C-alpha positions as CSV (number, residue, x, y, z in Angstrom):
1,M,8.2,139.1,150.0
2,K,4.8,137.6,149.3
3,F,2.1,138.1,151.9
4,K,-0.5,135.3,152.1
5,D,-4.1,136.0,152.5
6,N,-6.8,133.6,153.7
7,K,-9.4,133.7,151.0
8,S,-13.0,132.7,151.6
9,K,-16.4,133.2,150.0
10,K,-17.5,135.5,152.8
11,Y,-14.9,138.0,153.9
12,S,-13.5,137.5,157.3
13,R,-10.2,138.2,159.1
14,N,-8.4,136.7,161.9
15,L,-8.3,138.7,165.1
16,S,-4.8,139.8,166.3
17,S,-3.9,140.4,169.9
18,T,-3.6,144.1,169.1
19,D,-7.1,144.1,167.8
20,L,-8.2,142.4,171.0
21,L,-6.6,145.0,173.2
22,S,-8.3,147.8,171.1
23,I,-11.7,146.1,171.5
24,A,-11.3,145.6,175.3
25,R,-10.2,149.3,175.7
26,D,-13.2,150.4,173.6
27,S,-15.6,148.9,176.1
28,A,-14.5,151.6,178.6
29,T,-13.7,154.6,176.4
30,P,-14.5,154.8,172.6
31,F,-11.2,153.9,170.9
32,N,-11.6,155.1,167.4
33,N,-9.7,156.7,164.5
34,Q,-11.2,160.0,163.5
35,M,-10.2,161.7,160.3
36,V,-11.6,165.2,159.8
37,F,-11.8,167.1,156.5
38,E,-12.9,170.8,156.7
39,G,-14.1,172.6,153.6
40,T,-16.8,174.3,151.6
41,G,-19.6,173.3,149.3
42,V,-22.6,171.0,150.0
43,L,-23.1,167.8,151.9
44,D,-25.8,165.7,150.2
45,R,-26.6,162.8,152.5
46,G,-28.1,160.7,149.7
47,R,-25.0,160.9,147.5
48,W,-22.8,160.1,150.5
49,E,-24.8,157.0,151.4
50,A,-24.6,155.7,147.8
51,A,-20.9,156.3,147.7
52,A,-20.4,154.7,151.1
53,E,-22.3,151.6,150.0
54,R,-20.2,151.3,146.8
55,A,-16.9,151.9,148.4
56,S,-17.6,149.7,151.5
57,A,-18.7,146.8,149.3
58,A,-15.2,147.0,147.7
59,N,-13.6,147.4,151.2
60,P,-15.4,144.8,153.4
61,G,-13.0,145.6,156.2
62,S,-15.2,148.6,156.8
63,R,-18.2,146.4,157.5
64,L,-16.7,144.1,160.1
65,I,-18.2,142.9,163.4
66,L,-16.8,140.5,166.0
67,K,-18.1,136.9,166.1
68,G,-17.3,133.8,168.0
69,R,-16.4,132.6,171.5
70,P,-13.1,133.7,173.1
71,L,-10.7,131.3,171.4
72,L,-12.5,131.4,168.1
73,R,-13.1,135.2,167.8
74,R,-12.7,136.7,164.4
75,W,-13.8,139.6,162.3
76,V,-16.7,138.8,159.9
77,D,-18.3,140.9,157.2
78,S,-21.7,142.0,158.5
79,G,-22.8,142.9,155.0
80,N,-24.2,146.2,156.4
81,T,-23.0,149.5,154.8
82,P,-21.4,151.8,157.4
83,R,-23.9,154.5,158.4
84,V,-23.8,158.1,157.2
85,R,-25.0,160.5,159.9
86,V,-25.8,164.2,159.7
87,V,-24.8,166.0,163.0
88,D,-24.9,169.5,164.2
89,G,-21.4,171.0,164.5
90,S,-22.4,174.7,164.8
91,R,-20.9,174.9,168.3
92,W,-17.7,173.0,167.4
93,T,-14.6,175.1,166.5
94,G,-12.6,172.0,165.4
95,Y,-9.8,173.0,167.7
96,S,-10.9,171.0,170.8
97,N,-13.4,168.3,171.8
98,E,-15.8,170.9,173.1
99,G,-19.1,171.1,171.1
100,A,-18.6,167.8,169.4
101,P,-20.2,165.1,171.6
102,F,-20.8,162.9,168.5
103,L,-17.0,162.2,168.4
104,M,-17.4,160.1,171.6
105,D,-20.2,157.9,170.2
106,Q,-19.2,154.2,170.3
107,L,-18.6,152.1,167.2
108,S,-19.5,148.8,168.7
109,P,-17.2,145.9,167.6
110,V,-20.0,143.4,168.4
111,Q,-23.2,145.1,167.3
112,G,-21.6,147.3,164.7
113,P,-21.2,149.5,162.8
114,T,-17.4,149.6,163.3
115,C,-17.1,152.4,160.8
116,E,-19.2,155.5,159.9
117,V,-19.2,158.8,158.1
118,L,-20.3,162.0,159.8
119,L,-21.5,165.0,157.8
120,V,-21.0,167.8,160.2
121,Q,-23.1,170.9,159.5
122,G,-21.5,174.2,160.5
123,D,-19.1,176.7,159.3
124,P,-16.9,175.3,157.9
125,L,-18.5,172.1,156.7
126,R,-16.8,169.0,158.0
127,V,-16.7,165.3,157.0
128,V,-15.4,162.9,159.6
129,F,-14.5,159.3,158.8
130,R,-14.6,157.2,162.0
131,S,-13.4,153.6,162.5
132,N,-13.0,151.4,165.5
133,H,-9.2,151.0,166.0
134,G,-9.6,147.2,166.1
135,V,-10.7,147.1,162.4
136,M,-8.5,149.8,161.0
137,D,-5.6,152.1,161.7
138,A,-5.3,155.7,160.5
139,R,-3.9,154.8,157.1
140,G,-6.5,152.2,156.6
141,T,-9.2,154.7,157.4
142,L,-7.8,157.1,154.9
143,L,-7.7,154.4,152.2
144,W,-11.4,153.7,152.8
145,A,-12.2,157.4,152.8
146,E,-10.3,157.8,149.5
147,D,-12.5,155.2,147.9
148,I,-15.7,156.9,149.1
149,F,-14.5,160.1,147.4
150,R,-13.7,158.1,144.3
151,A,-17.3,156.9,144.3
152,L,-18.5,160.4,144.8
153,R,-16.6,161.5,141.7
154,G,-18.0,158.6,139.7
155,E,-14.5,157.0,139.4
156,A,-13.6,153.3,139.8
157,V,-12.9,152.4,143.4
158,L,-9.6,150.6,144.3
159,G,-10.9,148.3,147.0
160,S,-9.2,145.8,149.3
161,T,-10.2,142.3,150.2
162,S,-6.9,141.5,151.9
163,T,-7.4,139.5,155.1
164,L,-3.9,140.2,156.5
165,N,-3.6,141.4,160.0
166,D,-0.6,143.0,161.8
167,E,0.5,139.7,163.5
168,E,0.5,137.8,160.3
169,C,2.3,140.6,158.6
170,C,5.0,140.6,161.3
171,K,5.4,136.8,161.2
172,N,6.1,137.1,157.4
173,L,8.5,140.0,157.9
174,L,10.5,138.4,160.8
175,K,11.9,136.0,158.1
176,I,13.8,139.0,156.6
177,K,14.4,141.1,159.7
178,P,18.1,141.5,160.5
179,K,19.2,140.2,163.9
180,M,20.5,142.7,166.4
181,K,21.2,143.0,170.0
182,I,18.2,144.7,171.7
183,K,18.8,147.1,174.6
184,K,16.1,147.1,177.2
185,T,14.0,150.2,177.1
186,P,12.9,151.8,180.5
187,S,9.2,151.1,181.2
188,R,8.8,153.6,184.1
189,N,8.7,157.0,182.4
190,I,7.5,160.4,183.3
191,T,5.1,162.3,181.0
192,P,4.3,165.9,180.0
193,G,1.8,167.5,182.3
194,G,3.2,166.1,185.5
195,T,1.0,163.9,187.8
196,M,-2.6,162.9,187.6
197,Q,-5.2,165.1,189.4
198,G,-8.4,163.5,190.4
199,D,-9.8,160.2,189.0
200,S,-11.4,161.4,185.7
201,R,-11.4,158.9,182.9
202,D,-12.4,161.6,180.3
203,V,-10.1,162.2,177.4
204,V,-9.6,165.7,176.0
205,W,-7.7,167.0,172.9
206,L,-6.4,170.3,171.6
207,R,-5.4,171.4,168.0
208,K,-3.3,174.2,166.8
209,T,-2.6,175.2,163.2
210,I,0.9,176.5,162.3
211,Q,2.6,177.6,159.1
212,G,6.1,176.9,157.7
213,R,8.4,174.1,156.6
214,Y,10.0,172.1,159.3
215,R,13.0,169.7,159.1
216,N,13.0,166.8,161.5
217,L,9.5,167.8,162.7
218,Q,8.7,164.6,164.5
219,S,12.1,164.6,166.2
220,Q,11.7,168.2,167.2
221,V,8.3,167.4,168.8
222,I,9.8,164.4,170.7
223,C,12.7,166.5,171.9
224,L,10.5,169.3,173.1
225,A,7.9,166.9,174.7
226,A,10.7,165.3,176.7
227,K,11.7,168.8,178.0
228,E,8.0,169.3,179.0
229,A,8.1,166.1,181.0
230,W,11.3,167.1,182.8
231,K,9.8,170.4,183.8
232,N,7.7,168.6,186.5
233,S,9.9,165.8,187.7
234,E,13.1,163.9,187.2
235,G,13.1,160.6,185.4
236,T,13.4,158.7,182.1
237,A,11.6,159.8,179.0
238,V,10.8,157.2,176.3
239,F,8.6,158.1,173.3
240,C,6.8,155.6,171.1
241,V,6.7,156.3,167.4
242,S,4.0,154.5,165.3
243,V,5.3,153.0,162.1
244,D,3.2,151.9,159.1
245,L,4.0,148.2,158.3
246,R,2.8,148.8,154.8
247,R,6.2,150.3,154.1
248,H,7.5,146.8,153.7
249,M,5.0,146.0,151.0
250,P,4.7,146.8,147.3
251,P,3.5,150.4,146.7
252,E,0.3,149.2,145.1
253,T,-0.7,147.2,148.2
254,I,-4.0,148.3,149.7
255,I,-4.9,147.0,153.1
256,T,-7.4,148.8,155.4
257,A,-6.7,146.7,158.6
258,F,-4.7,147.8,161.6
259,L,-1.1,147.4,160.3
260,S,1.0,149.5,162.6
261,G,4.1,148.7,164.6
262,S,6.0,150.7,167.3
263,I,9.5,151.9,167.9
264,Y,10.6,153.2,171.3
265,L,13.2,156.0,171.6
266,E,14.8,156.9,174.9
267,V,15.5,160.6,175.0
268,K,18.2,162.0,177.4
269,P,19.0,165.6,178.4
270,G,21.1,167.2,175.8
271,D,19.8,165.1,172.9
272,T,19.1,167.2,169.8
273,P,16.4,166.6,167.1
274,E,19.2,165.6,164.8
275,K,20.4,162.9,167.2
276,I,16.8,161.6,167.7
277,T,16.4,161.5,163.9
278,G,19.5,159.4,163.7
279,M,18.2,157.0,166.4
280,L,14.9,156.7,164.6
281,K,16.6,156.0,161.2
282,D,18.8,153.3,162.8
283,K,15.8,151.5,164.3
284,L,13.8,151.8,161.1
285,N,16.8,150.3,159.1
286,A,16.9,147.5,161.7
287,K,13.1,147.0,161.2
288,R,12.6,147.3,165.0
289,E,8.8,147.9,164.6
290,I,8.5,144.3,163.5
291,S,7.7,142.2,166.6
292,Y,5.6,139.1,167.4
293,S,5.2,137.0,170.5
294,R,3.1,133.8,170.7
295,M,2.6,134.6,174.4
296,N,0.1,137.3,173.3
297,R,-2.3,134.6,172.2
298,L,-2.9,133.8,175.8
299,M,-5.1,136.8,176.0
300,F,-7.6,135.0,173.8
301,L,-8.4,132.7,176.7
302,M,-9.8,135.7,178.7
303,P,-13.2,137.4,178.4
304,L,-13.1,140.9,177.2
305,K,-14.3,142.2,180.6
306,V,-11.3,140.6,182.3
307,I,-8.8,142.1,179.8
308,N,-10.4,145.5,180.3
309,Y,-10.3,145.1,184.1
310,L,-6.6,144.3,184.0
311,M,-5.9,147.2,181.7
312,D,-7.8,149.5,184.1
313,R,-5.8,148.3,187.1
314,I,-2.5,148.8,185.2
315,G,-3.6,152.2,184.0
316,N,-4.7,153.3,187.5
317,W,-1.4,152.1,189.0
318,M,0.6,154.1,186.4
319,H,-1.5,157.2,187.1
320,S,-0.9,156.8,190.8
321,T,2.8,156.4,190.5
322,G,3.3,159.0,187.7
323,H,5.3,156.4,185.7
324,Y,4.2,155.0,182.4
325,L,5.1,152.4,179.7
326,A,6.1,155.4,177.6
327,S,6.1,159.2,178.1
328,G,4.0,159.7,175.0
329,L,3.3,158.6,171.4
330,V,4.2,160.9,168.5
331,V,2.8,160.4,165.0
332,N,3.5,162.3,161.8
333,L,1.1,161.5,159.1
334,G,3.0,163.7,156.6
335,L,1.3,165.6,153.9
336,V,-2.2,164.6,153.0
337,P,-3.1,165.4,149.4
338,L,-6.5,167.1,149.6
339,E,-7.3,166.6,145.9
340,K,-7.8,162.9,146.7
341,Y,-10.6,163.8,149.1
342,T,-12.7,166.0,147.0
343,G,-16.1,165.1,145.6
344,G,-19.9,165.1,145.9
345,G,-19.9,168.9,146.0
346,F,-17.5,169.0,149.0
347,H,-14.1,170.8,148.6
348,P,-11.7,170.3,151.5
349,V,-9.3,173.1,152.5
350,S,-7.7,171.4,155.6
351,F,-7.4,168.0,157.3
352,F,-6.6,166.7,160.7
353,G,-6.8,163.5,162.7
354,I,-7.6,163.1,166.4
355,P,-5.1,160.8,168.1
356,T,-6.5,158.0,170.2
357,Y,-5.6,157.5,173.9
358,I,-4.6,154.7,176.3
359,D,-3.7,155.1,179.9
360,V,-0.3,153.4,179.7
361,I,0.9,156.0,177.2
362,P,-0.8,159.2,178.5
363,F,0.3,161.8,176.0
364,F,-0.5,161.5,172.2
365,M,0.7,164.1,169.7
366,G,0.1,164.1,166.0
367,T,1.4,166.3,163.2
368,I,-0.3,166.5,159.8
369,G,0.2,168.7,156.8
370,S,-2.5,169.7,154.4
371,G,-2.7,172.7,152.1
372,K,-0.2,175.3,153.3
373,N,-0.5,174.5,157.0
374,I,0.5,172.0,159.6
375,D,-1.9,170.9,162.3
376,V,-0.6,169.8,165.7
377,I,-3.0,167.8,167.9
378,I,-2.5,166.7,171.5
379,T,-4.7,164.1,173.2
380,M,-4.5,163.6,177.0
381,N,-6.4,162.3,180.0
382,K,-8.4,165.2,181.6
383,G,-6.6,164.6,184.9
384,L,-3.3,165.3,183.3
385,A,-4.5,168.1,181.0
386,D,-6.7,170.3,183.2
387,N,-5.8,173.6,184.9
388,G,-4.4,174.9,181.7
389,R,-1.7,172.3,181.4
390,I,-2.6,171.0,177.9
391,E,-2.7,174.6,176.6
392,E,0.7,175.4,178.1
393,I,2.2,172.2,176.6
394,M,0.8,173.0,173.2
395,E,2.1,176.6,173.3
396,S,5.5,175.6,174.6
397,I,6.1,173.0,172.0
398,T,4.7,174.8,168.9
399,S,6.5,178.1,169.8
400,Q,9.8,176.4,170.0
401,L,9.6,174.5,166.7
402,V,12.4,175.7,164.3
403,S,11.3,176.2,160.7
404,E,13.5,176.1,157.7
């Protein structure tokens, strides 16, 4: 299938309703992708700034800012290279948010920049690629990062000037999506950690590194996370799985925009990881991540403050009832080839990404392989994670994973 791009002299991209929700949420809590490489060597700011300038010129999706009034909002190339900052990470272990306040800095969709590179001084050295979730998803951020490393090595950058967004992609794909009867998924679900304590809006995350090879890793995590939810209360457990829409495109396609869809899986007591894998495969074969509704465009009539207010009200109601749109979101980025992200005197030995967070899905868990290890990362609201709950959940899930 051919995907049409809207070409223009100055790069710009239509705003999707998903972008709009990300932007509105960002006004309350920074809603960013954060890709972290840990390694050895040197971090020469001048070389990184030159590489960022070259790679970002080839990927103008990294230089976007929001322009226009409500109905006419769109992403426009600011022409400004994403900043490269040197920050102190000497008190940051890399295994939680403590000691890394720079990860909470906003990437303003209006003033910009919406993307940046952090050179984190400490032991080990770290490089963090950050992007506002409205302009990129995790895969898009890694594509941009890969081109920066290409520039650092003096190689040709691949670049992307595609203007396709997720809604336009789905409208194209709906023409080939097989029809099937859709069963309604429960929307009042319990979550790991139990009920909200206090009214904190802070977000915390925790990381753990494990070793081994795991079959059905994502399904194992979903199965164990559902059991964690049932420890505290009875109820339904539905987990959201993020799916990269690029899988429907030719392998050579490079697009940095947010291009992710979602699949929802209802887990019931007695379900095994093998059964969950079967459910996921069935929904992927049916292309269930492809969805589009014209009703979403009604949001464009609202000021961002109104959208954020409504999201806050919905989030507060869900926290007060202990029932959520989904019990959690589980993402598996697979194996990240570290050799693609080497250059400029920096040599990575590990990689992890920090999952984002929204109140309607209060538990985010990501698994990522790099080198010989697998990193597991959990993001939660502090009111659900405190009193040792996030540590207990992490230990319970990772200790029960079955390796080959």
